[in-house]
VEXPAGU-269743 format. One record per residue: residue number from 0; x, z, y of N, C-alpha, C in turn. Coordinates in steps of 0.05 Angstrom, whole numbers, plus 5000, padded with zeros to 4 digits. Layout:
BEGIN
NUM,X,Z,Y,X,Z,Y,X,Z,Y $
...
END
This chain:
BEGIN
0,2194,9185,8045,2186,9213,8047,2210,9230,8057 $
1,2205,9248,8076,2226,9263,8088,2241,9281,8069 $
2,2228,9290,8047,2241,9307,8028,2260,9292,8009 $
3,2259,9265,8010,2275,9250,7990,2304,9257,7989 $
4,2319,9260,8012,2347,9267,8009,2352,9293,7995 $
5,2335,9313,8000,2337,9339,7986,2331,9336,7956 $
6,2310,9321,7950,2303,9317,7922,2326,9302,7908 $
7,2337,9282,7921,2358,9266,7908,2383,9284,7903 $
8,2390,9300,7923,2413,9318,7919,2409,9338,7897 $
9,2385,9349,7895,2379,9369,7874,2378,9356,7846 $
10,2367,9332,7844,2368,9318,7819,2396,9310,7811 $
11,2412,9302,7831,2440,9296,7826,2455,9321,7816 $
12,2449,9344,7829,2462,9369,7820,2456,9375,7791 $
13,2430,9371,7783,2423,9376,7755,2438,9357,7736 $
14,2439,9332,7743,2453,9312,7727,2483,9319,7724 $
15,2495,9326,7747,2524,9333,7746,2529,9359,7731 $
16,2512,9378,7734,2515,9404,7720,2512,9399,7690 $
17,2492,9385,7682,2488,9379,7653,2512,9363,7642 $
18,2522,9345,7658,2545,9329,7649,2570,9346,7646 $
19,2576,9362,7666,2599,9380,7665,2597,9399,7641 $
20,2573,9411,7637,2570,9429,7615,2572,9415,7588 $
21,2564,9390,7586,2567,9376,7560,2597,9371,7554 $
22,2612,9364,7575,2641,9361,7571,2655,9387,7563 $
23,2647,9408,7577,2659,9434,7570,2651,9443,7542 $
24,2626,9439,7534,2617,9447,7507,2633,9433,7486 $
25,2639,9407,7490,2654,9392,7470,2684,9398,7470 $
26,2694,9411,7491,2723,9414,7494,2732,9443,7500 $
27,2714,9462,7498,2720,9489,7506,2746,9500,7492 $
28,2749,9494,7467,2772,9504,7452,2798,9491,7461 $
29,2797,9468,7475,2821,9455,7484,2831,9466,7511 $
30,2815,9482,7524,2823,9493,7550,2839,9518,7545 $
31,2863,9520,7558,2879,9544,7555,2863,9569,7561 $
32,2868,9590,7547,2852,9615,7549,2849,9625,7577 $
33,2871,9626,7592,2870,9637,7620,2853,9618,7638 $
34,2856,9592,7633,2840,9573,7649,2811,9571,7640 $
35,2806,9578,7614,2779,9579,7604,2764,9600,7620 $
36,2777,9623,7625,2764,9645,7640,2758,9635,7669 $
37,2777,9620,7680,2772,9609,7707,2748,9590,7708 $
38,2746,9573,7687,2723,9555,7686,2697,9571,7684 $
39,2697,9592,7667,2673,9608,7664,2667,9623,7690 $
40,2687,9632,7704,2682,9646,7729,2670,9626,7750 $
41,2680,9602,7750,2668,9582,7768,2639,9577,7761 $
42,2633,9573,7736,2606,9568,7727,2588,9591,7734 $
43,2598,9616,7730,2583,9640,7736,2577,9642,7766 $
44,2597,9636,7782,2593,9637,7811,2572,9617,7820 $
45,2574,9592,7810,2554,9572,7817,2526,9582,7809 $
46,2524,9593,7785,2498,9603,7775,2487,9626,7792 $
47,2505,9644,7799,2496,9667,7815,2485,9658,7842 $
48,2500,9640,7855,2491,9630,7881,2464,9614,7878 $
49,2462,9598,7856,2437,9584,7851,2414,9604,7848 $
50,2418,9625,7834,2397,9645,7829,2391,9660,7855 $
51,2411,9667,7871,2407,9680,7896,2389,9663,7914 $
52,2395,9638,7916,2380,9621,7934,2352,9613,7923 $
53,2349,9612,7897,2322,9608,7886,2304,9632,7894 $
54,2315,9656,7892,2300,9679,7900,2294,9678,7930 $
55,2314,9670,7946,2309,9667,7975,2287,9648,7981 $
56,2286,9625,7967,2266,9605,7971,2238,9616,7964 $
57,2237,9634,7944,2212,9646,7936,2205,9671,7952 $
58,2223,9679,7970,2218,9704,7985,2219,9729,7969 $
59,2236,9729,7948,2239,9752,7931,2267,9763,7933 $
60,2271,9789,7931,2298,9800,7931,2314,9790,7907 $
61,2339,9784,7911,2355,9772,7889,2369,9793,7872 $
62,2375,9816,7883,2387,9838,7868,2417,9835,7864 $
63,2429,9814,7874,2459,9811,7871,2473,9827,7893 $
64,2495,9839,7885,2512,9853,7904,2538,9838,7909 $
65,2541,9816,7895,2564,9798,7898,2555,9771,7888 $
66,2568,9749,7896,2560,9723,7886,2572,9716,7858 $
67,2568,9734,7840,2577,9731,7812,2563,9753,7796 $
68,2564,9750,7770,2552,9769,7751,2569,9794,7750 $
69,2557,9817,7744,2573,9841,7740,2592,9839,7717 $
70,2582,9825,7695,2599,9819,7672,2598,9790,7667 $
71,2621,9778,7661,2623,9749,7657,2608,9741,7632 $
72,2587,9725,7635,2571,9716,7612,2587,9696,7595 $
73,2577,9691,7571,2589,9671,7553,2582,9643,7564 $
74,2597,9624,7555,2591,9596,7563,2563,9589,7555 $
75,2554,9596,7530,2527,9589,7521,2506,9601,7540 $
76,2510,9626,7548,2490,9638,7566,2490,9624,7593 $
77,2514,9617,7603,2516,9604,7629,2503,9576,7628 $
78,2508,9561,7606,2497,9534,7603,2467,9535,7601 $
79,2456,9555,7586,2427,9558,7584,2415,9564,7611 $
80,2427,9584,7625,2416,9591,7651,2418,9568,7671 $
81,2440,9554,7670,2444,9531,7689,2423,9510,7684 $
82,2417,9504,7659,2397,9484,7653,2370,9493,7663 $
83,2362,9518,7659,2336,9528,7668,2335,9528,7698 $
84,2356,9537,7711,2356,9538,7740,2356,9511,7753 $
85,2371,9492,7741,2370,9464,7751,2343,9452,7749 $
86,2329,9458,7727,2302,9448,7724,2283,9461,7745 $
87,2287,9487,7750,2271,9500,7770,2275,9487,7798 $
88,2300,9482,7805,2306,9469,7831,2294,9441,7833 $
89,2295,9426,7811,2283,9399,7812,2253,9401,7816 $
90,2240,9419,7801,2211,9423,7804,2205,9432,7833 $
91,2221,9450,7843,2217,9460,7870,2219,9438,7891 $
92,2241,9423,7889,2246,9401,7909,2224,9379,7906 $
93,2216,9373,7882,2195,9353,7878,2169,9362,7890 $
94,2163,9387,7890,2137,9397,7900,2138,9406,7929 $
95,2162,9407,7941,2164,9416,7969,2150,9397,7988 $
96,2129,9407,8002,2116,9390,8021,2134,9384,8045 $
97,2133,9360,8056,2150,9353,8079,2148,9373,8102 $
98,2124,9384,8107,2121,9402,8129,2133,9429,8125 $
99,2143,9435,8100,2157,9460,8094,2187,9458,8094 $
100,2198,9434,8094,2227,9430,8093,2241,9444,8115 $
101,2230,9444,8139,2243,9456,8162,2234,9484,8168 $
102,2219,9496,8149,2210,9524,8153,2234,9542,8149 $
103,2239,9559,8169,2262,9578,8167,2253,9603,8152 $
104,2270,9613,8135,2265,9637,8120,2287,9657,8125 $
105,2280,9682,8129,2299,9704,8132,2306,9714,8104 $
106,2331,9721,8100,2340,9732,8075,2366,9747,8079 $
107,2377,9759,8058,2403,9772,8060,2422,9760,8039 $
108,2447,9757,8048,2467,9748,8029,2473,9771,8009 $
109,2489,9766,7989,2495,9787,7969,2510,9810,7981 $
110,2523,9806,8003,2538,9829,8016,2519,9844,8035 $
111,2494,9837,8036,2474,9850,8053,2472,9839,8081 $
112,2489,9820,8088,2487,9807,8115,2462,9791,8117 $
113,2447,9796,8139,2422,9781,8143,2428,9752,8151 $
114,2410,9734,8143,2413,9706,8149,2386,9693,8152 $
115,2387,9669,8162,2362,9653,8166,2370,9624,8163 $
116,2357,9610,8144,2361,9582,8139,2334,9569,8133 $
117,2333,9543,8138,2308,9529,8130,2309,9524,8100 $
118,2286,9517,8089,2285,9510,8061,2303,9487,8055 $
119,2303,9467,8072,2321,9444,8068,2350,9451,8069 $
120,2357,9469,8088,2385,9478,8089,2393,9493,8064 $
121,2375,9509,8053,2382,9523,8028,2386,9503,8005 $
122,2369,9483,8003,2373,9463,7982,2400,9448,7986 $
123,2406,9441,8011,2431,9428,8017,2455,9446,8010 $
124,2453,9472,8017,2474,9491,8010,2479,9492,7980 $
125,2457,9495,7965,2460,9497,7936,2473,9472,7924 $
126,2465,9449,7934,2476,9424,7923,2506,9421,7930 $
127,2512,9426,7955,2540,9423,7964,2559,9444,7953 $
128,2549,9469,7951,2565,9491,7940,2573,9485,7912 $
129,2554,9476,7896,2560,9470,7868,2579,9447,7865 $
130,2576,9427,7882,2594,9403,7881,2623,9411,7884 $
131,2628,9428,7903,2656,9437,7908,2667,9451,7884 $
132,2652,9469,7872,2662,9484,7849,2663,9467,7824 $
133,2645,9448,7821,2648,9429,7798,2675,9414,7800 $
134,2682,9408,7825,2708,9394,7829,2731,9412,7820 $
135,2730,9438,7825,2750,9456,7816,2751,9457,7786 $
136,2728,9459,7773,2727,9459,7744,2738,9433,7733 $
137,2732,9410,7746,2742,9385,7736,2772,9384,7737 $
138,2784,9396,7757,2813,9396,7759,2825,9412,7735 $
139,2812,9435,7729,2822,9451,7706,2818,9435,7680 $
140,2797,9420,7677,2794,9403,7654,2816,9382,7652 $
141,2821,9368,7675,2842,9348,7675,2869,9360,7669 $
142,2875,9384,7679,2900,9397,7674,2904,9402,7644 $
143,2882,9405,7629,2882,9409,7601,2878,9384,7585 $
144,2882,9360,7598,2880,9335,7584,2852,9326,7577 $
145,2832,9337,7591,2804,9331,7585,2792,9314,7608 $
146,2779,9292,7601,2766,9275,7621,2741,9289,7631 $
147,2739,9295,7657,2715,9308,7667,2692,9288,7668 $
148,2668,9299,7672,2644,9283,7676,2647,9268,7702 $
149,2641,9242,7703,2643,9227,7728,2619,9234,7746 $
150,2623,9254,7763,2600,9265,7777,2597,9257,7806 $
151,2607,9233,7813,2602,9223,7840,2573,9217,7843 $
152,2563,9219,7867,2534,9214,7871,2528,9184,7866 $
153,2548,9167,7870,2544,9139,7863,2540,9135,7833 $
154,2554,9151,7817,2551,9150,7788,2522,9158,7781 $
155,2512,9179,7794,2485,9188,7789,2465,9167,7797 $
156,2468,9155,7820,2449,9135,7829,2449,9111,7811 $
157,2472,9103,7801,2474,9081,7782,2460,9089,7756 $
158,2465,9114,7747,2452,9123,7722,2422,9124,7725 $
159,2412,9133,7748,2384,9133,7754,2372,9105,7753 $
160,2386,9086,7764,2377,9059,7765,2377,9046,7737 $
161,2395,9056,7720,2397,9045,7693,2376,9057,7674 $
162,2364,9078,7681,2343,9090,7664,2352,9115,7650 $
163,2334,9127,7634,2340,9153,7622,2362,9153,7601 $
164,2370,9130,7590,2391,9129,7571,2418,9137,7582 $
165,2421,9135,7609,2446,9141,7622,2448,9170,7631 $
166,2427,9185,7628,2426,9212,7638,2442,9231,7620 $
167,2454,9251,7633,2467,9272,7618,2446,9290,7605 $
168,2449,9295,7580,2430,9312,7566,2438,9341,7569 $
169,2418,9359,7571,2425,9387,7572,2441,9395,7548 $
170,2461,9411,7552,2479,9418,7531,2467,9439,7512 $
171,2471,9434,7487,2465,9454,7466,2492,9463,7456 $
172,2499,9488,7461,2525,9498,7455,2526,9504,7425 $
173,2547,9493,7413,2552,9498,7384,2566,9525,7381 $
174,2561,9538,7359,2573,9565,7354,2604,9563,7355 $
175,2615,9540,7344,2645,9538,7344,2656,9538,7372 $
176,2643,9523,7390,2653,9522,7418,2650,9549,7431 $
177,2629,9563,7425,2625,9590,7437,2646,9609,7427 $
178,2653,9607,7401,2673,9625,7390,2700,9622,7403 $
179,2705,9597,7412,2731,9591,7426,2733,9605,7453 $
180,2710,9613,7464,2710,9626,7490,2721,9653,7488 $
END
C-alpha cells in the first residue's frame, strides 16, 4: 500500500515519543534544573508543531502565533498531550486513503507565512521534525547520566516484529516526578 511508509513513520514517532517520555518521567528529578527547562521546551516545541500540522491536515486554523506554547506546560501536561496527539496521527495515517496522500493543502505557518504541502509531506515533516528534537533531548539526558530511549527506526521495527510486549507504554506521570519539574 502506498501509504505504508507514512504509516510506519507515524507509528514509529508514537513509539519513540512514548519511550522518550517514559525515560523522562522516571528521571526528571535527575536532570539539572536549567537543562530540565530545555527538555520541556523541546517537548513543547514538538507538541506545538504536531498540533499545528494536525490542524492543517484537518483544514482548521491552528491558532498558534509561534511554534511553541505561550506558557511552558508541565511535563505531565506535555506527556498527556503528546500521547493523545500521537494516537490521533496514527489513526489519521491508518485511515488515509492512498489517493489522498498526494493531495496538496494550503495553510499558514505560525508566523502567518502561507504554504502548501501534500498530506504525505505533512506527515513526513511531523515525523522528521520530532526525530531531530528527540535527539536533542536524548543528548541532554546523556549529559545528565541518563540512558535515553533507543529510538532508532530499526529498534522500532524490531520491537514491532517482536510483538506488543516490546512497545513503549504511554507514560503515566507520577506526582513526585512532576514536582521535580
